C-alpha positions as CSV (number, residue, x, y, z in Angstrom):
1,M,0.3,0.4,-0.7
2,I,2.5,2.3,1.1
3,K,4.5,1.5,-2.5
4,L,0.9,2.6,-4.6
5,A,0.9,6.1,-1.9
6,H,4.3,6.7,-3.7
7,R,3.5,6.1,-7.1
8,L,-0.3,8.5,-6.6
9,G,1.7,11.1,-5.0
10,Y,4.9,11.1,-7.8
11,A,1.9,10.8,-10.7
12,G,0.2,13.6,-9.6
13,L,3.1,15.7,-9.8
14,I,2.6,15.3,-13.7
15,P,0.3,18.2,-14.0
16,F,2.5,20.0,-12.3
17,V,5.3,19.9,-13.7
18,G,4.0,19.8,-17.0
19,L,1.3,22.8,-17.2
20,A,4.6,24.8,-14.9
21,F,6.9,24.0,-18.2
22,Q,4.3,24.2,-21.2
23,F,2.8,27.2,-19.3
24,K,1.5,29.9,-22.7
25,D,-1.0,31.4,-22.2
26,V,-3.8,32.4,-18.9
27,S,-5.2,29.9,-19.1
28,S,-2.9,26.7,-18.7
29,V,-1.6,29.1,-15.7
30,S,-4.7,29.2,-14.5
31,S,-5.6,25.4,-15.0
32,F,-1.6,25.0,-13.1
33,M,-3.5,27.5,-10.5
34,S,-6.4,25.1,-10.2
35,Y,-5.0,21.9,-9.6
36,S,-2.3,23.7,-7.1
37,A,-5.6,24.4,-5.1
38,V,-6.9,20.8,-5.2
39,I,-3.3,19.5,-4.1
40,L,-4.1,21.9,-1.4
41,S,-6.9,21.7,-0.5
42,F,-6.1,17.4,-0.3
43,L,-4.0,18.3,2.5
44,G,-5.8,19.6,4.6
45,G,-8.1,16.1,3.9
46,I,-5.4,14.1,4.9
47,H,-5.4,16.2,8.5
48,W,-8.9,16.1,8.5
49,G,-8.8,12.1,8.4
50,V,-6.0,11.7,10.6
51,A,-8.1,13.4,13.3
52,M,-11.1,11.3,12.5
53,R,-9.6,8.3,12.5
54,D,-7.4,8.8,15.8
55,R,-9.0,10.7,18.7
56,A,-6.2,11.0,20.1
57,F,-4.8,13.5,17.7
58,V,-8.2,15.2,17.3
59,S,-9.0,18.4,18.9
60,D,-11.1,21.8,17.9
61,A,-8.2,23.4,17.0
62,R,-6.7,20.8,15.0
63,L,-9.6,20.4,13.1
64,A,-10.4,24.0,12.9
65,V,-6.5,24.5,11.4
66,C,-7.0,21.0,8.8
67,M,-9.4,23.8,7.1
68,L,-6.6,26.3,6.3
69,P,-5.8,24.9,3.0
70,S,-9.1,25.0,2.2
71,L,-9.9,28.5,2.2
72,I,-6.2,29.2,1.4
73,A,-6.7,28.3,-2.0
74,W,-9.8,29.3,-2.8
75,L,-8.0,32.9,-1.6
76,S,-5.1,32.1,-4.1
77,L,-7.9,31.7,-7.4
78,M,-9.1,35.1,-6.6
79,L,-5.9,36.9,-7.0
80,P,-4.1,38.2,-9.6
81,I,-2.3,35.4,-11.0
82,N,1.9,36.7,-9.5
83,L,0.4,37.0,-6.4
84,G,-1.9,33.6,-6.2
85,L,1.5,32.0,-7.4
86,I,3.0,33.2,-3.7
87,V,0.7,32.7,-2.1
88,S,-0.5,29.2,-3.0
89,L,3.4,28.5,-3.0
90,V,3.6,30.1,0.8
91,A,0.7,27.7,2.1
92,F,2.5,24.4,0.6
93,L,5.7,24.8,2.5
94,V,4.0,26.0,5.8
95,W,1.4,23.3,5.1
96,W,4.3,21.2,4.7
97,A,6.2,22.4,7.8
98,W,3.3,21.8,10.2
99,D,2.7,18.0,8.1
100,R,6.4,17.5,9.9
101,T,5.3,18.6,13.2
102,A,2.2,16.8,13.1
103,I,2.5,13.1,11.9
104,E,5.5,11.3,13.2
105,D,5.3,9.1,10.4
106,P,9.0,9.2,8.5
107,D,8.1,6.9,5.1
108,Y,5.2,10.3,4.7
109,R,7.2,12.6,5.8
110,R,9.6,11.8,3.2
111,L,7.4,11.1,0.1
112,R,6.0,14.8,1.6
113,L,9.1,16.6,1.9
114,H,10.1,15.3,-2.6
115,L,6.2,16.0,-3.2
116,T,6.5,19.3,-1.5
117,A,10.3,20.7,-3.2
118,V,9.3,19.9,-6.6
119,V,5.4,21.8,-6.3
120,S,7.4,24.1,-4.6
121,L,10.0,24.6,-7.9
122,C,7.1,24.4,-10.2
123,H,5.9,27.4,-8.1
124,L,9.0,29.2,-8.4
125,W,9.2,28.5,-12.4
126,L,6.3,30.1,-13.0
127,I,6.6,33.5,-10.9
128,A,9.6,33.8,-12.5
129,H,9.2,33.7,-16.0
130,L,5.3,35.4,-15.8
131,N,7.3,38.6,-14.8
């Protein structure tokens, strides 16, 4: 199951890399931003699922924090593209830091490090090339 999770995680990078490195117009950047928002929301959902499964992990504050990625992702879609990309990038990095404090599984941490690094580089590439 862990190997499948890794394969699916890495496969999830395909839209990030494909859209970031072949951007030609606002439509492809918009598609990148939409996918970024979906994945950012998914990351909050992981913590929600863990909290619902593990009663020792759950608290009102933790459940509220789990909603932040979705709200930030939604906000990033309404901002000008450059600012939205920056907000999304910061959100991915902050959520990665949160993951490191909240989920102790070393395999999950390693996977998230790899995925976040590629996602961050894709965001940075677009930010640099849109200016």
